[in-house]
C-alpha positions in Angstrom: 5.1 10.8 -10.5 5.0 12.1 -7.1 7.1 10.2 -4.1 6.1 11.0 -0.9 9.1 11.6 1.1 8.3 10.5 3.8 7.5 6.9 2.4 9.3 6.2 -0.3 7.5 3.1 -0.8 4.4 4.7 -2.1 4.3 6.9 -5.2 1.4 8.8 -6.7 0.3 8.3 -10.2 -1.7 10.9 -12.4 -5.2 9.7 -10.7 -3.8 11.3 -7.7 -4.2 7.7 -6.1 -1.4 6.9 -3.6 -0.1 3.8 -5.1 2.8 0.7 -4.1 5.9 1.9 -5.6 6.6 -0.2 -8.7 3.1 -1.1 -9.1 -0.5 0.4 -10.0 -1.6 -1.2 -6.4 -3.0 1.4 -5.0 -3.0 1.9 -1.2 -6.0 2.2 -1.1 -6.9 -1.6 -2.0 -4.9 -3.1 0.6 -6.7 -0.9 3.3 -10.0 -2.4 2.3 -8.4 -5.9 2.3 -7.7 -5.5 5.7 -11.0 -3.3 6.5 -13.1 -6.7 5.2 -10.7 -8.7 7.7 -8.3 -10.2 5.1 -5.6 -10.8 7.5 -2.0 -10.0 6.6 -0.5 -13.3 5.5 -3.3 -13.4 2.7 -2.1 -9.8 1.6 1.2 -11.0 1.6 0.1 -14.2 -0.6 -1.7 -12.2 -2.9 1.1 -9.8 -3.7 4.1 -11.6 -3.0 6.1 -8.8 -4.0 5.4 -6.9 -0.9 7.0 -7.2 2.5 5.2 -7.0 5.9 6.8 -4.1 6.9 5.5 -2.5 3.7 1.6 -3.2 4.7 2.4 -1.6 8.3 3.7 1.8 6.3 0.5 1.5 4.7 -1.5 1.6 7.5 0.5 3.9 9.3 0.1 6.3 6.0 -3.6 5.6 5.8 -3.8 6.7 9.7 -2.3 10.5 9.1 
């Protein structure tokens, strides 16, 4: 697995998709949920291992 140096909380699996470190949750899943009007609080309820700062990091990653 390759780790993106700037965002240590994001890894890439063999499929080439960026995933949340320590999980198989693709970053695009988090972005799609937010795009579908899920709130950060709903995401934190759905994925209790995440923290608010993690979600903001994924948004920053997606915007780059």
